[in-house]
DRENPA-3360 file (N, C-alpha, C; in nm, 2 decimals, always signed):
BEGIN
1 = MFQRIGLF = +1.51/-3.44/+3.93/+1.45/-3.35/+3.83/+1.43/-3.26/+3.87 ~ +1.33/-3.25/+3.91/+1.31/-3.12/+4.04/+1.37/-3.07/+4.08 ~ +1.49/-3.07/+4.12/+1.59/-2.98/+4.18/+1.62/-2.92/+4.03 ~ +1.63/-2.93/+3.90/+1.72/-2.91/+3.82/+1.59/-2.82/+3.75 ~ +1.47/-2.86/+3.72/+1.33/-2.74/+3.73/+1.34/-2.62/+3.77 ~ +1.36/-2.64/+3.97/+1.34/-2.50/+4.03/+1.50/-2.46/+4.02 ~ +1.58/-2.51/+3.95/+1.71/-2.46/+3.91/+1.71/-2.30/+3.80 ~ +1.61/-2.42/+3.71/+1.60/-2.28/+3.57/+1.48/-2.23/+3.59;
9 = ILLLCYFP = +1.37/-2.21/+3.70/+1.30/-2.14/+3.74/+1.41/-1.98/+3.79 ~ +1.49/-2.04/+3.89/+1.57/-1.98/+3.94/+1.67/-1.88/+3.86 ~ +1.71/-1.94/+3.73/+1.78/-1.81/+3.64/+1.68/-1.77/+3.56 ~ +1.56/-1.84/+3.54/+1.51/-1.74/+3.41/+1.47/-1.57/+3.52 ~ +1.43/-1.63/+3.68/+1.37/-1.52/+3.74/+1.50/-1.41/+3.79 ~ +1.61/-1.44/+3.79/+1.73/-1.34/+3.81/+1.83/-1.32/+3.71 ~ +1.73/-1.37/+3.55/+1.85/-1.36/+3.49/+1.85/-1.20/+3.43 ~ +1.97/-1.13/+3.36/+1.99/-0.99/+3.37/+1.87/-0.93/+3.30;
17 = QHLLAQEW = +1.85/-0.80/+3.38/+1.74/-0.71/+3.36/+1.76/-0.64/+3.23 ~ +1.88/-0.63/+3.14/+1.81/-0.57/+3.02/+1.74/-0.64/+2.95 ~ +1.74/-0.83/+2.95/+1.68/-0.89/+2.87/+1.51/-0.96/+2.98 ~ +1.54/-0.87/+3.06/+1.36/-0.95/+3.10/+1.27/-0.80/+3.05 ~ +1.33/-0.70/+3.02/+1.27/-0.63/+2.93/+1.22/-0.62/+2.81 ~ +1.25/-0.76/+2.71/+1.19/-0.80/+2.57/+1.08/-0.87/+2.65 ~ +1.01/-0.76/+2.62/+0.89/-0.89/+2.62/+0.78/-0.87/+2.53 ~ +0.70/-0.97/+2.47/+0.59/-0.99/+2.40/+0.48/-0.92/+2.39;
25 = EFGALVGS = +0.45/-0.87/+2.32/+0.25/-0.82/+2.32/+0.22/-0.82/+2.23 ~ +0.07/-0.84/+2.24/-0.10/-0.86/+2.15/-0.18/-0.77/+2.19 ~ -0.23/-0.69/+2.09/-0.33/-0.61/+2.12/-0.40/-0.61/+2.00 ~ -0.54/-0.49/+1.97/-0.59/-0.47/+1.86/-0.66/-0.35/+1.87 ~ -0.75/-0.32/+1.81/-0.74/-0.07/+1.83/-0.82/-0.14/+1.69 ~ -0.90/-0.03/+1.74/-1.05/+0.02/+1.65/-1.10/+0.18/+1.66 ~ -1.10/+0.18/+1.55/-1.14/+0.32/+1.48/-1.15/+0.37/+1.39 ~ -1.11/+0.48/+1.32/-1.13/+0.54/+1.22/-1.02/+0.53/+1.11;
33 = SGYIGDIN = -1.08/+0.59/+1.00/-0.98/+0.52/+0.90/-1.03/+0.69/+0.79 ~ -0.89/+0.73/+0.74/-0.95/+0.85/+0.60/-0.85/+0.86/+0.56 ~ -0.85/+0.92/+0.39/-0.71/+0.97/+0.30/-0.73/+1.09/+0.25 ~ -0.61/+1.11/+0.21/-0.60/+1.28/+0.19/-0.52/+1.25/+0.01 ~ -0.55/+1.32/-0.09/-0.58/+1.33/-0.22/-0.58/+1.42/-0.33 ~ -0.68/+1.40/-0.44/-0.75/+1.49/-0.53/-0.88/+1.54/-0.45 ~ -0.94/+1.44/-0.40/-1.07/+1.49/-0.35/-1.04/+1.57/-0.19 ~ -1.02/+1.49/-0.15/-0.92/+1.58/-0.02/-0.79/+1.63/-0.04;
41 = PRNPFKFT = -0.76/+1.73/-0.01/-0.66/+1.74/-0.04/-0.55/+1.86/+0.09 ~ -0.64/+1.85/+0.20/-0.63/+1.95/+0.29/-0.61/+1.88/+0.41 ~ -0.72/+1.82/+0.41/-0.77/+1.82/+0.59/-0.73/+1.68/+0.63 ~ -0.61/+1.66/+0.69/-0.54/+1.56/+0.78/-0.65/+1.48/+0.90 ~ -0.74/+1.55/+0.91/-0.84/+1.47/+1.03/-0.96/+1.44/+0.97 ~ -1.00/+1.41/+0.85/-1.09/+1.39/+0.78/-1.11/+1.28/+0.79 ~ -1.16/+1.21/+0.86/-1.21/+1.07/+0.90/-1.35/+1.03/+0.84 ~ -1.36/+0.91/+0.74/-1.46/+0.85/+0.69/-1.54/+0.73/+0.74;
49 = DAASTLFA = -1.44/+0.66/+0.75/-1.50/+0.52/+0.75/-1.42/+0.44/+0.87 ~ -1.46/+0.27/+0.89/-1.46/+0.26/+1.00/-1.27/+0.14/+0.96 ~ -1.20/+0.11/+1.11/-1.07/+0.02/+1.07/-1.08/-0.04/+1.22 ~ -0.98/-0.15/+1.20/-0.98/-0.21/+1.27/-0.82/-0.27/+1.25 ~ -0.72/-0.32/+1.39/-0.63/-0.32/+1.36/-0.59/-0.47/+1.48 ~ -0.53/-0.54/+1.40/-0.41/-0.66/+1.51/-0.33/-0.68/+1.49 ~ -0.26/-0.65/+1.61/-0.11/-0.59/+1.63/-0.01/-0.74/+1.67 ~ +0.09/-0.78/+1.68/+0.19/-0.79/+1.80/+0.32/-0.73/+1.79;
57 = KYNYSSYT = +0.40/-0.69/+1.94/+0.45/-0.57/+1.96/+0.59/-0.67/+2.06 ~ +0.70/-0.65/+2.00/+0.80/-0.66/+2.07/+0.91/-0.57/+2.15 ~ +0.90/-0.57/+2.26/+0.94/-0.44/+2.32/+1.09/-0.44/+2.39 ~ +1.17/-0.40/+2.28/+1.35/-0.46/+2.30/+1.40/-0.37/+2.41 ~ +1.29/-0.24/+2.47/+1.37/-0.18/+2.59/+1.20/-0.14/+2.57 ~ +1.28/-0.08/+2.76/+1.19/+0.01/+2.80/+1.14/+0.16/+2.73 ~ +1.23/+0.18/+2.58/+1.21/+0.26/+2.51/+1.20/+0.25/+2.39 ~ +1.21/+0.18/+2.35/+1.19/+0.09/+2.21/+1.10/+0.00/+2.18;
65 = SFKLAFTK = +1.04/-0.01/+2.04/+0.96/-0.19/+2.04/+0.97/-0.19/+1.89 ~ +0.91/-0.28/+1.88/+0.91/-0.30/+1.72/+0.76/-0.38/+1.69 ~ +0.69/-0.33/+1.61/+0.51/-0.39/+1.57/+0.53/-0.43/+1.46 ~ +0.44/-0.56/+1.45/+0.34/-0.61/+1.32/+0.26/-0.59/+1.36 ~ +0.15/-0.54/+1.20/+0.02/-0.52/+1.20/-0.05/-0.51/+1.12 ~ -0.16/-0.59/+1.12/-0.24/-0.62/+1.02/-0.35/-0.50/+1.03 ~ -0.40/-0.39/+0.91/-0.52/-0.34/+0.93/-0.61/-0.34/+0.83 ~ -0.76/-0.36/+0.83/-0.93/-0.38/+0.77/-0.91/-0.17/+0.74;
73 = ASVQGNDA = -0.98/-0.19/+0.68/-1.05/-0.05/+0.63/-1.08/+0.00/+0.53 ~ -1.14/+0.14/+0.55/-1.18/+0.17/+0.38/-1.16/+0.31/+0.40 ~ -1.16/+0.36/+0.26/-1.12/+0.52/+0.27/-1.23/+0.57/+0.15 ~ -1.29/+0.73/+0.18/-1.39/+0.77/+0.08/-1.35/+0.88/+0.02 ~ -1.40/+0.96/-0.10/-1.36/+1.08/-0.16/-1.48/+1.10/-0.23 ~ -1.58/+1.22/-0.19/-1.68/+1.31/-0.32/-1.68/+1.44/-0.29 ~ -1.58/+1.50/-0.47/-1.56/+1.58/-0.49/-1.81/+1.70/-0.44 ~ -1.86/+1.63/-0.42/-2.02/+1.70/-0.41/-2.03/+1.69/-0.26;
81 = NSSNANQN = -1.90/+1.69/-0.16/-1.91/+1.74/-0.02/-1.81/+1.83/-0.03 ~ -1.71/+1.87/-0.14/-1.65/+1.92/-0.12/-1.69/+2.12/-0.04 ~ -1.56/+2.20/-0.03/-1.62/+2.34/-0.04/-1.56/+2.45/-0.12 ~ -1.53/+2.32/-0.24/-1.43/+2.38/-0.34/-1.54/+2.36/-0.44 ~ -1.55/+2.49/-0.50/-1.68/+2.53/-0.63/-1.62/+2.44/-0.81 ~ -1.47/+2.39/-0.78/-1.46/+2.33/-0.87/-1.45/+2.19/-0.86 ~ -1.45/+2.14/-0.74/-1.42/+1.99/-0.72/-1.57/+2.01/-0.71 ~ -1.68/+2.04/-0.69/-1.82/+2.00/-0.70/-1.89/+2.01/-0.86;
89 = LRNLNFTS = -1.81/+2.09/-0.94/-1.86/+2.05/-1.06/-1.74/+1.94/-1.12 ~ -1.64/+1.93/-1.10/-1.58/+1.83/-1.11/-1.63/+1.67/-1.11 ~ -1.69/+1.67/-0.98/-1.83/+1.55/-0.95/-1.81/+1.42/-0.94 ~ -1.67/+1.38/-0.89/-1.60/+1.24/-0.90/-1.55/+1.23/-0.80 ~ -1.60/+1.07/-0.74/-1.62/+1.05/-0.62/-1.55/+0.88/-0.61 ~ -1.50/+0.82/-0.51/-1.48/+0.73/-0.55/-1.45/+0.64/-0.39 ~ -1.49/+0.51/-0.36/-1.40/+0.45/-0.22/-1.34/+0.34/-0.24 ~ -1.25/+0.26/-0.14/-1.17/+0.15/-0.17/-1.13/+0.12/-0.02;
97 = AISDFSLL = -1.15/-0.01/-0.03/-1.08/-0.10/+0.06/-0.96/-0.11/+0.07 ~ -0.89/-0.10/+0.20/-0.73/-0.10/+0.23/-0.70/-0.21/+0.32 ~ -0.64/-0.28/+0.28/-0.51/-0.36/+0.36/-0.41/-0.30/+0.39 ~ -0.33/-0.33/+0.51/-0.21/-0.28/+0.58/-0.17/-0.37/+0.64 ~ -0.05/-0.41/+0.58/+0.03/-0.48/+0.60/+0.21/-0.39/+0.67 ~ +0.20/-0.37/+0.82/+0.33/-0.28/+0.82/+0.44/-0.28/+0.96 ~ +0.56/-0.33/+0.92/+0.63/-0.32/+1.04/+0.64/-0.18/+1.09 ~ +0.65/-0.15/+1.22/+0.65/-0.04/+1.30/+0.77/-0.04/+1.39;
105 = YEFNFFEF = +0.86/+0.07/+1.41/+0.91/+0.09/+1.45/+0.87/+0.22/+1.58 ~ +0.86/+0.13/+1.70/+0.77/+0.29/+1.81/+0.90/+0.29/+1.92 ~ +0.93/+0.47/+1.92/+0.97/+0.52/+2.01/+0.92/+0.59/+2.16 ~ +0.94/+0.52/+2.25/+0.87/+0.59/+2.38/+1.00/+0.75/+2.43 ~ +0.92/+0.82/+2.46/+0.92/+0.92/+2.47/+1.01/+0.94/+2.65 ~ +0.91/+0.85/+2.73/+0.96/+0.87/+2.87/+0.98/+0.70/+2.87 ~ +1.05/+0.63/+2.98/+1.03/+0.55/+3.02/+0.89/+0.45/+3.00 ~ +0.91/+0.35/+2.94/+0.73/+0.26/+2.98/+0.82/+0.12/+3.00;
113 = IPGQKKTN = +0.79/+0.13/+3.15/+0.75/-0.04/+3.19/+0.62/-0.11/+3.23 ~ +0.55/-0.20/+3.15/+0.39/-0.18/+3.23/+0.39/-0.23/+3.40 ~ +0.32/-0.23/+3.41/+0.33/-0.26/+3.57/+0.40/-0.22/+3.68 ~ +0.45/-0.10/+3.63/+0.53/-0.03/+3.73/+0.43/+0.11/+3.72 ~ +0.42/+0.14/+3.83/+0.34/+0.26/+3.87/+0.42/+0.40/+3.80 ~ +0.56/+0.44/+3.84/+0.59/+0.53/+3.80/+0.70/+0.53/+3.64 ~ +0.63/+0.41/+3.63/+0.69/+0.42/+3.47/+0.58/+0.38/+3.35 ~ +0.45/+0.39/+3.35/+0.32/+0.30/+3.31/+0.30/+0.38/+3.20;
121 = FTPYAITG = +0.29/+0.55/+3.17/+0.29/+0.64/+3.04/+0.37/+0.70/+2.99 ~ +0.33/+0.70/+2.87/+0.42/+0.77/+2.80/+0.37/+0.79/+2.64 ~ +0.37/+0.93/+2.60/+0.39/+0.94/+2.45/+0.46/+0.86/+2.33 ~ +0.51/+0.87/+2.27/+0.53/+0.76/+2.19/+0.52/+0.82/+2.02 ~ +0.60/+0.79/+1.89/+0.57/+0.86/+1.80/+0.63/+0.66/+1.70 ~ +0.57/+0.68/+1.58/+0.61/+0.59/+1.51/+0.63/+0.57/+1.37 ~ +0.71/+0.50/+1.34/+0.77/+0.49/+1.15/+0.76/+0.33/+1.11 ~ +0.85/+0.36/+1.00/+0.90/+0.19/+0.99/+0.87/+0.16/+0.80;
129 = ISYFTFNP = +0.76/+0.03/+0.73/+0.77/+0.02/+0.61/+0.62/-0.01/+0.60 ~ +0.49/+0.02/+0.50/+0.41/-0.02/+0.51/+0.34/-0.10/+0.34 ~ +0.30/-0.20/+0.35/+0.27/-0.28/+0.25/+0.13/-0.27/+0.19 ~ +0.09/-0.19/+0.10/-0.10/-0.26/+0.08/-0.13/-0.26/+0.00 ~ -0.30/-0.30/-0.04/-0.35/-0.33/-0.14/-0.48/-0.23/-0.14 ~ -0.52/-0.20/-0.29/-0.63/-0.08/-0.26/-0.74/-0.11/-0.35 ~ -0.87/-0.07/-0.38/-0.90/-0.06/-0.50/-1.06/+0.02/-0.59 ~ -1.02/+0.15/-0.62/-1.09/+0.24/-0.58/-1.20/+0.21/-0.67;
137 = QTSYNGIA = -1.35/+0.21/-0.58/-1.42/+0.23/-0.67/-1.55/+0.32/-0.71 ~ -1.63/+0.33/-0.84/-1.77/+0.46/-0.75/-1.86/+0.36/-0.87 ~ -2.00/+0.40/-0.79/-2.15/+0.31/-0.88/-2.20/+0.39/-0.92 ~ -2.26/+0.34/-1.09/-2.26/+0.43/-1.19/-2.41/+0.36/-1.26 ~ -2.55/+0.44/-1.24/-2.68/+0.32/-1.27/-2.70/+0.23/-1.19 ~ -2.62/+0.24/-1.02/-2.67/+0.13/-0.99/-2.58/+0.00/-0.95 ~ -2.47/+0.05/-1.03/-2.38/-0.09/-1.03/-2.23/-0.01/-0.99 ~ -2.13/-0.11/-0.90/-2.00/-0.06/-0.88/-1.89/-0.11/-1.00;
145 = YNLRDLGT = -1.87/-0.05/-0.99/-1.72/-0.04/-1.11/-1.58/-0.03/-0.99 ~ -1.50/-0.10/-1.10/-1.35/-0.13/-1.02/-1.31/+0.00/-1.15 ~ -1.25/+0.15/-1.09/-1.21/+0.24/-1.20/-1.03/+0.19/-1.19 ~ -1.01/+0.10/-1.15/-0.89/+0.08/-1.22/-0.85/-0.02/-1.39 ~ -0.99/-0.06/-1.40/-1.01/-0.16/-1.49/-1.02/-0.06/-1.59 ~ -1.11/+0.06/-1.59/-1.19/+0.08/-1.69/-1.06/+0.23/-1.76 ~ -0.93/+0.21/-1.68/-0.84/+0.31/-1.75/-0.92/+0.42/-1.77 ~ -0.95/+0.51/-1.65/-1.03/+0.62/-1.70/-0.96/+0.78/-1.71;
153 = EGQGTNLN = -0.84/+0.74/-1.72/-0.74/+0.85/-1.81/-0.68/+0.83/-1.91 ~ -0.68/+0.70/-1.98/-0.65/+0.67/-2.08/-0.52/+0.57/-2.02 ~ -0.47/+0.45/-1.92/-0.41/+0.42/-1.94/-0.44/+0.28/-1.99 ~ -0.31/+0.27/-2.00/-0.31/+0.11/-2.14/-0.34/+0.20/-2.28 ~ -0.34/+0.27/-2.31/-0.40/+0.26/-2.46/-0.30/+0.40/-2.51 ~ -0.29/+0.42/-2.62/-0.17/+0.51/-2.64/-0.25/+0.66/-2.64 ~ -0.37/+0.68/-2.55/-0.41/+0.82/-2.50/-0.30/+0.84/-2.38 ~ -0.25/+0.78/-2.32/-0.16/+0.79/-2.18/-0.06/+0.72/-2.20;
161 = PDKKYKTA = +0.05/+0.75/-2.18/+0.18/+0.66/-2.21/+0.20/+0.55/-2.10 ~ +0.10/+0.62/-1.98/+0.14/+0.55/-1.82/+0.03/+0.37/-1.84 ~ +0.12/+0.25/-1.83/+0.04/+0.13/-1.80/-0.10/+0.22/-1.69 ~ -0.18/+0.06/-1.67/-0.28/+0.11/-1.59/-0.21/+0.07/-1.43 ~ -0.28/+0.19/-1.33/-0.15/+0.17/-1.22/-0.18/+0.00/-1.14 ~ -0.09/-0.06/-1.04/-0.13/-0.12/-0.92/-0.18/-0.13/-0.84 ~ -0.27/-0.22/-0.83/-0.36/-0.20/-0.67/-0.27/-0.23/-0.54 ~ -0.16/-0.22/-0.53/-0.08/-0.26/-0.45/+0.06/-0.19/-0.46;
169 = SFAIPFGL = +0.12/-0.10/-0.32/+0.23/-0.09/-0.35/+0.28/-0.04/-0.18 ~ +0.37/+0.06/-0.13/+0.43/+0.06/-0.04/+0.41/+0.19/+0.01 ~ +0.40/+0.21/+0.16/+0.40/+0.34/+0.24/+0.51/+0.32/+0.31 ~ +0.52/+0.48/+0.39/+0.62/+0.48/+0.44/+0.53/+0.57/+0.60 ~ +0.51/+0.56/+0.70/+0.43/+0.51/+0.82/+0.49/+0.66/+0.92 ~ +0.44/+0.69/+0.98/+0.48/+0.83/+1.06/+0.30/+0.85/+1.17 ~ +0.40/+0.88/+1.27/+0.27/+0.88/+1.37/+0.31/+0.89/+1.51 ~ +0.19/+0.92/+1.59/+0.22/+0.98/+1.75/+0.12/+0.91/+1.81;
177 = GLKYSFKR = +0.12/+0.89/+1.96/+0.02/+0.79/+2.02/+0.03/+0.82/+2.16 ~ -0.06/+0.77/+2.24/+0.03/+0.74/+2.41/+0.00/+0.65/+2.42 ~ +0.03/+0.56/+2.55/-0.02/+0.42/+2.63/-0.02/+0.46/+2.78 ~ -0.08/+0.39/+2.81/-0.12/+0.40/+3.00/-0.13/+0.24/+3.03 ~ -0.07/+0.17/+3.08/-0.08/+0.09/+3.16/-0.11/+0.05/+3.27 ~ -0.20/-0.06/+3.30/-0.33/-0.05/+3.40/-0.32/-0.21/+3.40 ~ -0.35/-0.30/+3.53/-0.35/-0.38/+3.59/-0.28/-0.48/+3.62 ~ -0.12/-0.48/+3.58/-0.03/-0.49/+3.52/+0.03/-0.51/+3.39;
185 = NFILGFEL = -0.08/-0.60/+3.33/-0.04/-0.67/+3.17/-0.11/-0.60/+3.12 ~ -0.20/-0.49/+3.11/-0.28/-0.45/+3.01/-0.25/-0.30/+2.96 ~ -0.25/-0.25/+2.82/-0.21/-0.20/+2.79/-0.32/-0.10/+2.72 ~ -0.35/+0.02/+2.80/-0.48/+0.11/+2.69/-0.38/+0.19/+2.60 ~ -0.43/+0.27/+2.49/-0.35/+0.31/+2.41/-0.42/+0.43/+2.33 ~ -0.41/+0.50/+2.24/-0.47/+0.63/+2.16/-0.37/+0.67/+2.02 ~ -0.40/+0.62/+1.90/-0.27/+0.65/+1.82/-0.34/+0.72/+1.70 ~ -0.29/+0.76/+1.61/-0.28/+0.87/+1.52/-0.20/+0.84/+1.44;
193 = GYRNTFTD = -0.20/+0.73/+1.31/-0.12/+0.72/+1.23/-0.12/+0.77/+1.02 ~ -0.03/+0.79/+0.96/-0.07/+0.81/+0.88/+0.07/+0.74/+0.75 ~ -0.01/+0.70/+0.66/+0.11/+0.65/+0.55/+0.11/+0.72/+0.43 ~ +0.21/+0.78/+0.39/+0.27/+0.83/+0.28/+0.27/+0.71/+0.18 ~ +0.20/+0.70/+0.08/+0.18/+0.58/-0.02/+0.29/+0.61/-0.16 ~ +0.33/+0.57/-0.18/+0.39/+0.57/-0.32/+0.34/+0.52/-0.41 ~ +0.18/+0.59/-0.41/+0.08/+0.57/-0.59/-0.01/+0.74/-0.51 ~ -0.03/+0.76/-0.69/-0.09/+0.88/-0.64/-0.29/+0.85/-0.71;
201 = YLDDISGN = -0.26/+0.73/-0.67/-0.46/+0.61/-0.72/-0.50/+0.60/-0.65 ~ -0.53/+0.60/-0.58/-0.61/+0.57/-0.37/-0.72/+0.63/-0.48 ~ -0.75/+0.74/-0.49/-0.87/+0.79/-0.53/-0.89/+0.73/-0.73 ~ -0.80/+0.70/-0.81/-0.85/+0.71/-0.93/-0.81/+0.83/-0.98 ~ -0.73/+0.94/-0.94/-0.75/+1.06/-1.03/-0.60/+1.14/-1.02 ~ -0.51/+1.16/-1.12/-0.43/+1.19/-1.12/-0.38/+1.31/-1.20 ~ -0.41/+1.24/-1.32/-0.28/+1.32/-1.40/-0.46/+1.44/-1.53 ~ -0.43/+1.40/-1.63/-0.55/+1.51/-1.72/-0.71/+1.45/-1.77;
209 = YVNKTALT = -0.76/+1.50/-1.82/-0.87/+1.49/-1.91/-0.83/+1.37/-2.02 ~ -0.86/+1.27/-2.11/-0.81/+1.29/-2.25/-0.94/+1.27/-2.33 ~ -0.92/+1.26/-2.47/-1.06/+1.29/-2.57/-1.11/+1.15/-2.55 ~ -1.25/+1.23/-2.48/-1.36/+1.12/-2.45/-1.44/+1.00/-2.57 ~ -1.41/+1.08/-2.67/-1.46/+1.02/-2.81/-1.35/+0.90/-2.83 ~ -1.21/+0.93/-2.80/-1.12/+0.81/-2.81/-1.15/+0.72/-2.70 ~ -1.13/+0.74/-2.63/-1.15/+0.68/-2.49/-1.28/+0.57/-2.46 ~ -1.40/+0.62/-2.57/-1.53/+0.55/-2.56/-1.47/+0.43/-2.65;
217 = STNGAVAA = -1.38/+0.40/-2.75/-1.30/+0.40/-2.90/-1.24/+0.24/-2.79 ~ -1.17/+0.29/-2.72/-1.03/+0.21/-2.67/-1.10/+0.12/-2.54 ~ -1.17/+0.17/-2.45/-1.22/+0.18/-2.36/-1.36/+0.13/-2.26 ~ -1.45/+0.19/-2.36/-1.57/+0.14/-2.39/-1.65/+0.28/-2.31 ~ -1.79/+0.29/-2.27/-1.87/+0.43/-2.28/-1.90/+0.43/-2.11 ~ -1.88/+0.33/-2.08/-1.87/+0.38/-1.93/-1.76/+0.44/-1.85 ~ -1.57/+0.41/-1.93/-1.54/+0.45/-1.89/-1.52/+0.58/-1.92 ~ -1.56/+0.62/-2.05/-1.54/+0.80/-2.06/-1.67/+0.83/-2.02;
225 = ALADRSAE = -1.78/+0.76/-1.94/-1.86/+0.85/-1.87/-1.81/+0.86/-1.72 ~ -1.74/+0.79/-1.64/-1.69/+0.74/-1.52/-1.54/+0.84/-1.51 ~ -1.50/+0.89/-1.67/-1.38/+1.00/-1.68/-1.41/+1.08/-1.59 ~ -1.54/+1.19/-1.66/-1.56/+1.31/-1.70/-1.71/+1.28/-1.66 ~ -1.73/+1.33/-1.50/-1.88/+1.35/-1.44/-1.94/+1.43/-1.41 ~ -1.84/+1.59/-1.46/-1.88/+1.71/-1.49/-2.09/+1.71/-1.51 ~ -2.12/+1.66/-1.61/-2.24/+1.74/-1.68/-2.33/+1.61/-1.62 ~ -2.31/+1.53/-1.54/-2.40/+1.49/-1.38/-2.48/+1.64/-1.31;
233 = VNQGVSIG = -2.35/+1.71/-1.34/-2.40/+1.84/-1.18/-2.45/+1.95/-1.29 ~ -2.37/+1.98/-1.39/-2.36/+2.13/-1.51/-2.47/+2.06/-1.59 ~ -2.62/+2.06/-1.60/-2.68/+2.11/-1.72/-2.65/+2.00/-1.86 ~ -2.58/+1.93/-1.79/-2.58/+1.80/-1.95/-2.39/+1.87/-1.97 ~ -2.35/+2.04/-1.95/-2.22/+1.96/-2.03/-2.09/+1.98/-1.92 ~ -2.04/+1.94/-2.00/-1.89/+1.83/-1.95/-1.75/+1.95/-1.96 ~ -1.75/+1.93/-1.89/-1.60/+2.05/-1.87/-1.40/+1.99/-1.90 ~ -1.43/+1.84/-1.92/-1.33/+1.75/-1.90/-1.27/+1.75/-2.08;
241 = QANLQRGD = -1.23/+1.84/-2.11/-1.19/+1.86/-2.19/-1.06/+1.77/-2.25 ~ -1.02/+1.75/-2.33/-0.83/+1.65/-2.33/-0.77/+1.79/-2.33 ~ -0.65/+1.66/-2.23/-0.54/+1.77/-2.20/-0.55/+1.86/-2.06 ~ -0.68/+1.91/-2.06/-0.70/+1.96/-1.93/-0.70/+1.89/-1.81 ~ -0.65/+1.99/-1.70/-0.62/+1.91/-1.55/-0.76/+1.85/-1.51 ~ -0.70/+1.70/-1.45/-0.79/+1.60/-1.39/-0.79/+1.64/-1.24 ~ -0.60/+1.59/-1.23/-0.57/+1.58/-1.11/-0.47/+1.65/-1.04 ~ -0.38/+1.64/-0.94/-0.28/+1.68/-0.90/-0.20/+1.58/-0.95;
249 = NTRRDFYM = -0.12/+1.56/-1.00/+0.01/+1.43/-1.02/+0.11/+1.48/-1.01 ~ +0.11/+1.59/-0.86/+0.24/+1.62/-0.83/+0.27/+1.57/-0.65 ~ +0.14/+1.53/-0.64/+0.12/+1.47/-0.50/+0.13/+1.31/-0.47 ~ +0.14/+1.24/-0.40/+0.10/+1.10/-0.37/+0.00/+1.12/-0.26 ~ -0.09/+0.99/-0.30/-0.19/+1.00/-0.16/-0.16/+0.95/-0.07 ~ -0.25/+0.97/+0.06/-0.23/+0.94/+0.22/-0.30/+0.86/+0.23 ~ -0.31/+0.77/+0.38/-0.39/+0.72/+0.42/-0.43/+0.70/+0.57 ~ -0.48/+0.71/+0.62/-0.48/+0.74/+0.77/-0.52/+0.68/+0.90;
257 = FTGISLSY = -0.49/+0.62/+0.98/-0.60/+0.59/+1.08/-0.59/+0.63/+1.24 ~ -0.67/+0.62/+1.30/-0.63/+0.69/+1.43/-0.80/+0.57/+1.52 ~ -0.69/+0.52/+1.60/-0.79/+0.48/+1.73/-0.75/+0.44/+1.84 ~ -0.81/+0.34/+1.96/-0.80/+0.34/+2.02/-0.77/+0.19/+2.06 ~ -0.66/+0.14/+2.13/-0.60/+0.02/+2.15/-0.62/-0.04/+2.28 ~ -0.58/-0.15/+2.28/-0.58/-0.23/+2.47/-0.54/-0.39/+2.34 ~ -0.38/-0.38/+2.49/-0.29/-0.49/+2.45/-0.31/-0.52/+2.57 ~ -0.22/-0.67/+2.58/-0.17/-0.73/+2.65/-0.06/-0.80/+2.60;
265 = AFLPIKCP = +0.05/-0.75/+2.77/+0.20/-0.78/+2.78/+0.23/-0.86/+2.89 ~ +0.30/-1.00/+2.78/+0.38/-1.05/+2.83/+0.50/-1.04/+2.93 ~ +0.46/-1.04/+3.09/+0.55/-0.97/+3.18/+0.69/-1.09/+3.22 ~ +0.78/-1.05/+3.26/+0.86/-1.13/+3.32/+0.79/-1.19/+3.47 ~ +0.82/-1.26/+3.51/+0.77/-1.37/+3.63/+0.82/-1.28/+3.75 ~ +0.71/-1.20/+3.88/+0.80/-1.16/+3.96/+0.87/-1.30/+4.10 ~ +0.94/-1.31/+4.08/+1.03/-1.39/+4.19/+1.03/-1.40/+4.34 ~ +1.02/-1.44/+4.39/+1.06/-1.45/+4.58/+1.17/-1.41/+4.59;
273 = PISRK = +1.18/-1.30/+4.68/+1.34/-1.26/+4.72/+1.37/-1.39/+4.78 ~ +1.58/-1.40/+4.75/+1.61/-1.51/+4.76/+1.70/-1.50/+4.92 ~ +1.65/-1.63/+4.99/+1.65/-1.55/+5.19/+1.82/-1.59/+5.16 ~ +1.82/-1.48/+5.29/+1.96/-1.49/+5.29/+2.02/-1.59/+5.43 ~ +1.92/-1.68/+5.44/+1.95/-1.74/+5.61/+2.04/-1.87/+5.59;
% end
């Protein structure tokens, strides 16, 4: 029996090298999150909240990997903090929790083999597919409201042909990173990743204002108040006239993560050399 076990171990040790390169890796990332949309239309480095990720990675070769990741994060935006005077006057804001499930393809620019000094560092690129959930909220008179439920642009009524948007969608991830192997099995990394979503409602802002009197009748006074908050900063005068632009519906929203990761790679067993005596 022991001879069979020993033979099995030897077969594992001297299996073809390209198969030995197929290693599992598990780790976590901690960092920051942000969003690009109607409140932050131009700054791709505006990170506002905390983010954390758990991931499992299958290193298919020294150049390619497949990663399954789950990320919890928050995003937010506030017109009051914008340098744009029109946004200041619009005076909308939101916060949203994000839960992101991603299947990622990772490509190393250099050959990367953990535990080997000559191949222990590389920049890399990522892409893949993500499924995520979100829920834009805001506070009004000390109470938190789910903006989607209110239909602030008349969604789900005869004021708007669109139905209320879903709070789950898909996104296309892309990004860059760096990683460095140390202590043989451990890998330290830095990653900057973006998600190009298939929704324009991360911030609950997309189309035009609707008639506030009609919106009050259909969706209630709170919906009308949160659809146009300009009067709060404009001496009681509202700018949100029906059919005037509230948001830019020609561009979808993005969210992004950045942070430091630490992972552990399960490397092939180092076998002793075969004696030739």
